[in-house]
PADRENSE-605824 format. One line per field, with one value per residue (C-alpha): residue number from 1; x, y, z. Coordinates in steps of 0.5 Angstrom, whole numbers, plus 500, padded with zeros to 3 digits. Layout:
BEGIN
nr	(NUM  ...) $
c1	(X  ...) $
c2	(Y  ...) $
c3	(Z  ...) $
REM end
This chain:
BEGIN
nr	(1  2  3  4  5  6  7  8  9  10  11  12  13  14  15  16  17  18  19  20  21  22  23  24  25  26  27  28  29  30  31  32  33  34  35  36  37  38  39  40  41  42  43  44  45  46  47  48  49  50  51  52  53  54  55  56  57  58  59  60  61  62  63  64  65  66  67  68  69  70  71  72  73  74  75  76  77  78  79  80  81  82  83  84  85  86  87  88  89  90  91  92  93  94  95  96  97  98  99  100  101  102  103  104  105  106  107  108  109  110  111  112  113  114  115  116  117  118  119  120  121  122  123  124  125  126  127  128  129  130  131  132  133  134  135  136  137  138  139  140  141  142  143  144  145  146  147  148  149  150  151  152  153  154  155  156  157  158  159  160  161  162  163  164  165  166  167  168  169  170  171  172  173  174  175  176  177  178  179  180  181  182  183  184  185  186  187  188  189  190  191  192  193  194  195  196  197  198  199  200  201  202  203  204  205  206  207  208  209  210  211  212  213  214  215  216  217  218  219  220  221  222  223  224  225  226  227  228  229  230  231  232  233  234  235  236  237  238  239  240  241  242  243  244  245  246  247  248  249  250  251  252  253  254  255  256  257  258  259  260  261  262  263  264  265  266  267  268  269  270  271  272  273  274  275  276  277  278  279  280  281  282  283  284  285  286  287  288  289  290  291  292  293  294  295  296  297  298  299  300  301  302  303  304  305  306  307  308  309  310  311  312  313  314  315  316  317  318  319  320  321  322  323  324  325  326  327  328  329  330  331  332  333  334  335  336  337  338  339  340  341  342  343) $
c1	(470  467  467  464  462  459  460  460  466  473  474  479  480  482  486  487  493  494  489  485  478  475  472  479  478  472  475  476  470  465  470  473  466  464  468  469  467  470  471  474  475  476  482  481  481  480  474  468  471  472  479  482  481  489  489  482  485  492  492  497  501  508  509  504  507  505  499  500  501  505  505  500  500  497  498  499  505  511  508  510  509  512  513  520  525  527  520  521  516  518  514  516  524  526  521  524  523  527  527  533  539  544  539  537  530  529  523  521  523  520  520  527  530  537  542  549  550  543  545  544  538  534  527  522  519  525  526  533  539  544  549  543  542  535  533  527  526  523  519  514  516  513  506  504  498  498  504  503  503  498  494  495  492  486  485  486  481  476  477  476  469  467  469  474  479  486  483  487  489  490  494  495  501  500  495  500  505  499  498  505  505  499  502  508  503  500  493  493  493  496  498  498  501  501  507  507  511  517  522  524  530  530  530  525  520  521  519  513  511  512  508  502  503  503  497  493  495  493  487  485  488  484  478  473  475  476  469  471  478  477  471  477  482  488  485  485  492  495  492  491  498  502  498  495  498  492  489  485  481  478  471  471  466  471  477  473  470  477  480  475  477  484  483  478  481  483  488  492  497  499  499  504  509  509  511  518  518  516  520  521  528  527  524  516  515  509  505  505  506  506  509  506  509  507  512  509  509  511  510  514  518  519  526  524  521  529  529  523  526  532  528  523  526  521  515  512  514  510  511  505  506  503  500  501  501  494  494  487  484  490  489  483  484  491  490  484  487  493  488  484  490  493  486) $
c2	(495  496  490  487  479  474  467  460  456  457  464  469  475  481  487  493  498  506  510  505  501  494  496  495  487  488  485  478  478  474  469  468  467  461  457  461  466  472  478  484  490  497  498  504  511  508  507  507  505  510  512  510  515  517  519  522  529  528  532  532  538  538  532  533  534  541  541  547  547  541  537  532  526  529  530  538  541  540  533  528  520  515  508  508  503  510  511  518  522  530  536  543  545  542  536  531  524  518  511  510  506  511  517  522  522  530  534  540  541  536  530  531  524  524  519  518  512  510  508  514  517  523  523  528  521  519  513  513  517  521  515  511  506  505  507  504  497  491  485  486  490  497  498  506  508  506  502  495  491  496  495  487  488  491  486  480  483  484  477  475  479  475  468  467  463  462  464  465  472  477  483  489  494  496  491  486  487  487  480  478  480  476  470  471  471  465  468  466  459  462  469  472  478  483  488  488  493  491  489  496  500  507  510  505  507  515  514  510  516  521  517  516  523  526  522  525  532  531  529  534  540  537  535  539  537  529  527  530  528  521  520  521  515  520  523  515  514  520  520  512  510  510  505  500  497  498  505  506  500  502  505  512  512  507  512  517  514  511  518  521  515  517  524  524  518  520  515  517  522  517  511  515  517  510  507  504  503  496  491  483  482  474  468  467  459  455  458  458  465  467  474  476  483  486  488  495  497  504  505  499  497  490  490  489  482  480  482  478  472  473  474  469  463  458  463  462  468  470  475  478  481  487  489  495  496  494  488  486  490  489  481  479  472  471  474  470  464  465  466  460  456  458  457) $
c3	(524  517  513  507  508  503  501  505  507  510  511  507  510  506  508  504  504  506  503  501  503  502  495  492  492  488  482  485  491  487  485  492  495  490  495  501  506  504  509  506  512  512  517  522  519  512  508  513  519  524  526  533  538  538  531  530  531  527  521  515  518  518  513  507  500  498  494  490  482  480  486  484  480  474  467  468  466  472  474  470  472  468  468  465  468  472  474  476  479  478  480  482  483  489  489  485  486  483  485  481  484  487  486  491  494  496  498  502  509  514  509  506  504  501  499  497  493  495  502  507  508  513  514  518  520  524  520  519  521  518  517  513  519  520  527  528  525  527  525  530  536  534  537  536  533  525  525  522  529  532  526  527  534  531  526  531  536  530  528  535  535  529  531  526  527  523  516  510  510  503  504  499  501  508  509  506  512  517  514  515  522  523  520  525  531  528  527  520  517  510  507  500  501  494  494  502  506  510  505  503  506  508  501  499  505  503  496  498  503  498  492  497  499  492  490  496  495  488  489  494  489  483  487  483  477  478  475  469  469  471  465  460  458  459  466  468  466  469  475  476  473  479  482  476  470  466  469  462  463  470  471  472  478  482  480  483  489  491  490  495  500  499  500  506  510  517  519  513  516  522  518  513  518  520  513  514  521  521  516  516  518  519  517  518  520  520  516  508  505  498  496  489  486  480  475  474  481  482  489  492  486  484  486  493  492  491  499  500  497  501  508  506  502  504  501  494  490  484  479  476  469  467  474  478  485  486  481  483  477  472  473  477  475  477  484  485  484  488  494  492  492  499  502) $
REM end
């Protein structure tokens, strides 16, 4: 498993989210390495880590968000991304998505999710039935390739290979779910989870899948123009605003490298299909846990933090003002501090 390792001291292991790579942690690595050994890894099928054999040949077919005009996270006409409280992402007719309570999430056949009062949902991923009740929800029983438990298995094996025992684990989004699963298994000494998966309902899971799919489709469609777009403030805001609270401050070269990693990740399609299956349904005891949520998160909206407080009442719950789904570049000091306090 590809990884970046630096520093000395008690270990901190960092796990990225879907479509990402270890470099997402770059804004805080130097600060953490002043006091600890830091291991930032690429999950299988992401970054420079080879995919597991079971997912090497799986494509996006049948579940991809259309990549034709308008279906990208861009500033082109027909594809608006806003950070308003309604948090709507809209595109071509028939592909409107909104996260407003009680509103419908709709898309093309194969990825359709509709709601009635925000409750019922149907999805091509098999996450929920027509009555709105989740069909496959677990705190750890699902073990298919690309699922949270399977990725936790792989990370656990990786840590054993390195001889790392009971580290502090930081996780982002999907990686946050993996970190919490490792805490449940007793592998982690402590956990800091940034906007973790596992606290959404059927509609929230569908929203997350749609947003990351739109970002990947947009990166594919706009690939030749990405260097020029990321070189402008407006381009970074339009293309990165879904994931960051302050996208204009990002380095253009980092935006481009992250976009390329998202578009080319062979593990993306399988992991996306699994989003929503694994959820935290009961308390995790015996391990100090911090749940941190950016109040400008458009991928896993912060209202999911309320569910996290209910399920994990003994955890430390932290709001990150002005931060998006990936808060490390938005407020590196706050993010580093939470991990150092947990280590």
